[in-house]
C-alpha positions as CSV (number, residue, x, y, z in Angstrom):
1,X,-65.4,-20.6,27.1
2,X,-62.1,-21.2,25.2
3,X,-61.3,-18.8,22.5
4,X,-60.2,-20.5,19.2
5,X,-56.6,-20.0,18.3
6,X,-57.4,-19.3,14.7
7,X,-60.0,-17.0,13.1
8,X,-62.2,-18.6,10.5
9,X,-63.0,-15.8,8.0
10,X,-65.4,-16.5,5.2
11,X,-65.6,-14.5,1.9
12,X,-69.1,-14.5,0.6
13,X,-71.5,-12.9,-1.9
14,X,-74.7,-14.2,-3.5
15,X,-73.6,-12.7,-6.8
16,X,-71.0,-14.5,-8.9
17,X,-68.1,-12.6,-10.5
18,X,-67.6,-10.0,-7.8
19,X,-64.1,-11.1,-6.9
20,X,-64.5,-13.5,-4.0
21,X,-61.8,-15.9,-5.2
22,X,-59.4,-13.1,-6.1
23,X,-59.9,-11.5,-2.7
24,X,-59.3,-14.8,-0.9
25,X,-56.1,-15.6,-2.9
26,X,-54.6,-12.1,-2.4
27,X,-55.7,-11.5,1.2
28,X,-54.2,-14.9,2.0
29,X,-50.9,-14.2,0.2
30,X,-50.7,-10.7,1.8
31,X,-51.3,-12.1,5.3
32,X,-48.8,-14.9,4.7
33,X,-46.0,-12.3,4.3
34,X,-46.5,-11.4,7.9
35,X,-47.7,-14.7,9.3
36,X,-45.7,-17.2,7.2
37,X,-47.1,-20.8,7.4
38,X,-49.8,-19.5,9.7
39,X,-52.4,-18.7,7.1
40,X,-54.5,-21.2,5.0
41,X,-57.1,-20.6,2.3
42,X,-59.7,-23.2,1.9
43,X,-61.9,-23.9,-1.1
44,X,-65.6,-24.5,-0.1
45,X,-67.0,-24.0,-3.6
46,X,-67.4,-27.7,-4.1
47,X,-69.1,-27.7,-7.5
48,X,-67.1,-25.0,-9.3
49,X,-63.7,-24.8,-7.7
50,X,-61.2,-22.4,-9.0
51,X,-59.2,-21.1,-6.0
52,X,-56.1,-23.3,-6.8
53,X,-55.9,-21.8,-10.3
54,X,-55.1,-18.4,-8.7
55,X,-52.0,-20.0,-7.1
56,X,-51.0,-21.8,-10.3
57,X,-52.1,-25.2,-9.0
58,X,-53.8,-26.8,-12.0
59,X,-54.2,-30.4,-10.9
60,X,-54.0,-30.6,-7.1
61,X,-53.2,-34.1,-5.9
62,X,-55.5,-33.8,-2.8
63,X,-58.7,-31.7,-2.6
64,X,-61.3,-30.6,-0.2
65,X,-63.8,-33.1,-1.6
66,X,-61.5,-35.9,-0.4
67,X,-61.9,-34.5,3.1
68,X,-65.6,-33.8,3.0
69,X,-66.4,-37.3,1.8
70,X,-64.1,-39.0,4.4
71,X,-61.3,-40.1,2.1
72,X,-58.6,-38.0,3.8
73,X,-58.0,-36.2,7.1
74,X,-58.0,-32.5,6.8
75,X,-54.3,-32.2,7.6
76,X,-53.4,-34.6,4.8
77,X,-55.1,-32.3,2.2
78,X,-53.0,-29.2,2.7
79,X,-50.8,-27.9,-0.1
80,X,-48.0,-25.4,0.6
81,X,-46.6,-22.6,-1.5
82,X,-43.0,-21.2,-1.7
83,X,-44.2,-18.0,-0.1
84,X,-45.7,-19.4,3.1
85,X,-49.4,-19.5,2.2
86,X,-51.1,-22.9,2.6
87,X,-54.2,-24.0,0.7
88,X,-56.8,-26.8,0.7
89,X,-57.8,-26.7,-3.0
90,X,-60.9,-28.1,-4.7
91,X,-61.2,-30.3,-7.7
92,X,-61.9,-28.4,-10.9
93,X,-63.4,-31.6,-12.3
94,X,-65.9,-32.4,-9.6
95,X,-69.3,-33.3,-11.1
96,X,-70.8,-35.6,-8.5
97,X,-74.1,-34.8,-6.8
98,X,-73.5,-32.8,-3.6
99,X,-75.6,-33.7,-0.6
100,X,-75.7,-32.2,2.9
101,X,-72.2,-31.3,4.2
102,X,-70.8,-30.2,7.6
103,X,-67.6,-28.2,7.5
104,X,-67.4,-27.2,11.1
105,X,-65.5,-30.1,12.4
106,X,-63.0,-30.0,9.5
107,X,-62.3,-26.3,9.9
108,X,-62.2,-26.3,13.7
109,X,-59.3,-28.8,13.4
110,X,-57.4,-26.1,11.3
111,X,-57.8,-23.5,14.1
112,X,-55.3,-25.4,16.2
113,X,-52.6,-24.9,13.6
114,X,-53.3,-21.6,11.8
115,X,-53.9,-18.0,12.9
116,X,-56.2,-17.3,10.0
117,X,-58.4,-19.7,7.9
118,X,-60.0,-18.0,4.9
119,X,-62.8,-19.6,3.1
120,X,-63.6,-19.1,-0.6
121,X,-67.3,-19.7,-1.2
122,X,-69.7,-20.4,-4.0
123,X,-72.3,-17.8,-5.2
124,X,-75.9,-18.2,-4.4
125,X,-77.4,-19.9,-1.4
126,X,-76.9,-23.6,-1.9
127,X,-76.1,-26.2,0.7
128,X,-72.3,-25.6,0.3
129,X,-72.8,-21.9,0.9
130,X,-74.7,-22.3,4.2
131,X,-72.3,-25.0,5.3
132,X,-69.4,-22.6,4.9
133,X,-71.2,-19.7,6.6
134,X,-72.1,-21.8,9.6
135,X,-68.5,-22.7,10.1
136,X,-67.2,-19.1,10.2
137,X,-66.4,-16.8,13.1
138,X,-66.8,-13.7,10.9
139,X,-67.4,-12.8,7.3
140,X,-66.2,-10.5,4.5
141,X,-68.8,-9.6,1.9
142,X,-67.7,-8.9,-1.6
143,X,-69.5,-6.4,-3.9
144,X,-69.2,-4.5,-7.1
145,X,-70.5,-1.0,-7.7
146,X,-73.3,-2.2,-10.0
147,X,-77.0,-2.8,-9.3
148,X,-77.1,-6.6,-9.6
149,X,-74.1,-7.0,-7.3
150,X,-75.5,-4.7,-4.7
151,X,-78.8,-6.6,-4.8
152,X,-76.9,-9.9,-4.2
153,X,-74.9,-8.3,-1.4
154,X,-78.2,-7.2,0.3
155,X,-79.4,-10.8,0.0
156,X,-76.2,-12.1,1.6
157,X,-76.6,-9.7,4.5
158,X,-80.1,-11.0,5.1
159,X,-78.9,-14.6,5.1
160,X,-76.0,-13.7,7.5
161,X,-78.4,-11.8,9.8
162,X,-80.6,-14.9,10.1
163,X,-77.6,-17.0,11.1
164,X,-76.3,-14.3,13.5
165,X,-72.8,-14.4,12.1
166,X,-70.7,-11.2,12.6
167,X,-69.7,-9.3,9.4
168,X,-66.2,-7.7,9.5
169,X,-66.9,-5.5,6.5
170,X,-67.4,-5.1,2.8
171,X,-64.8,-5.4,0.0
172,X,-65.8,-3.3,-3.0
173,X,-64.1,-4.9,-6.1
174,X,-63.5,-4.0,-9.7
175,X,-64.2,-0.3,-9.5
176,X,-63.8,1.4,-12.8
177,X,-65.1,4.9,-12.0
178,X,-67.4,4.8,-15.1
179,X,-70.6,6.8,-14.9
180,X,-72.9,3.7,-14.9
181,X,-71.4,2.6,-11.6
182,X,-73.1,3.3,-8.3
183,X,-71.1,5.9,-6.3
184,X,-69.3,4.5,-3.3
185,X,-71.1,6.9,-0.9
186,X,-74.4,5.6,-2.1
187,X,-73.3,2.0,-1.6
188,X,-72.2,2.7,1.9
189,X,-75.6,4.2,2.7
190,X,-77.5,1.3,1.1
191,X,-75.5,-1.5,2.7
192,X,-75.1,0.1,6.1
193,X,-71.7,-1.6,6.7
194,X,-68.2,-0.2,6.5
195,X,-66.3,-0.7,3.2
196,X,-62.8,-1.7,4.3
197,X,-61.2,-2.0,0.8
198,X,-62.0,-0.4,-2.5
199,X,-60.2,-2.4,-5.2
200,X,-60.0,-0.9,-8.6
201,X,-60.3,-2.7,-11.9
202,X,-56.7,-3.6,-12.7
203,X,-55.2,-5.5,-15.7
204,X,-52.5,-6.8,-13.4
205,X,-55.1,-8.9,-11.6
206,X,-56.0,-10.7,-14.8
207,X,-52.3,-11.1,-15.6
208,X,-51.6,-12.5,-12.2
209,X,-54.3,-15.2,-12.5
210,X,-52.8,-16.2,-15.8
211,X,-49.3,-16.5,-14.2
212,X,-50.8,-18.3,-11.2
213,X,-49.3,-15.8,-8.7
214,X,-51.5,-13.5,-6.5
215,X,-51.2,-9.9,-7.7
216,X,-49.9,-8.8,-4.3
217,X,-46.8,-10.8,-5.2
218,X,-46.8,-10.5,-9.0
219,X,-47.3,-6.7,-9.1
220,X,-47.0,-5.5,-5.6
221,X,-47.2,-1.8,-6.5
222,X,-50.3,-2.1,-8.7
223,X,-53.5,-0.3,-7.5
224,X,-55.3,-3.6,-6.7
225,X,-52.4,-5.0,-4.8
226,X,-52.1,-1.8,-2.7
227,X,-55.8,-2.2,-1.7
228,X,-55.5,-5.9,-0.9
229,X,-52.5,-5.2,1.4
230,X,-54.6,-2.5,3.1
231,X,-57.3,-5.2,3.7
232,X,-54.6,-7.5,5.1
233,X,-53.5,-4.8,7.6
234,X,-57.1,-4.4,8.8
235,X,-57.3,-8.1,9.4
236,X,-53.9,-8.1,11.3
237,X,-55.1,-5.3,13.5
238,X,-58.3,-7.3,14.2
239,X,-56.3,-10.4,15.1
240,X,-54.3,-8.4,17.6
241,X,-57.5,-7.1,19.2
242,X,-58.9,-10.6,19.5
243,X,-55.7,-11.8,21.3
244,X,-56.1,-8.9,23.8
245,X,-59.7,-9.8,24.5
246,X,-59.0,-13.4,25.3
247,X,-56.9,-12.7,28.5
248,X,-59.4,-10.1,29.7
249,X,-62.2,-12.7,29.4
250,X,-60.2,-15.2,31.3
251,X,-59.6,-12.7,34.2
252,X,-63.3,-11.9,34.1
253,X,-64.3,-15.6,34.4
254,X,-61.7,-16.2,37.3
255,X,-63.1,-13.2,39.3
256,X,-66.5,-14.9,39.1
257,X,-65.2,-18.2,40.2
258,X,-65.7,-19.9,36.9
259,X,-63.4,-22.6,35.4
260,X,-61.1,-21.4,32.6
261,X,-60.0,-23.8,30.0
């Protein structure tokens, strides 16, 4: 079995508004500071695309819909930034009917070129959501410390469990500390998964979206930026572990007389 060069990491949640797109943009930008031109973020929310807006790309010349519907090859749909992060954006004006789609072949092609491929997803459980999930190696699940968001997170875990896709952890977003929020300790017990980043509500995030620059670059010392960089460090550590596992697996296969690709 050949291990993929790049990790396909999806960011998902059944609930909208919990910070999936903000997480993708900032995690991608933070990783790109260490892995310049080796990280790409990909819009898989076909019907309500907004990822490109977080990078200040208002009218992208090529979009993921062009690739999905066979009008372009995936490598021709990549847009680059000045800070080393690459993106395949989506059309903010897409209104066509969306049928069954398969993203696995498209994304597997990117694993030959990038160390990390991060997917932004739609909320809910539509066809585009499951298409994205099935293409992933691992998932990050986004949540907010509020009852509806936690319910949506539990739904997402159930869907992921049925598909047998590994979950890397939970990103808890937009924490205000107000008394109506569910305490983090209770969320950990309810979800049963590690929370690997706790991102506070931060005005700098909203300002960064308006400026079209991820907050990790726009306001690197802001509370939210600090947490997103912490998340990026966790992913980098995970990537190093994956690279160590691959040679060990090859040695294990050789000892048993199996062919190694």
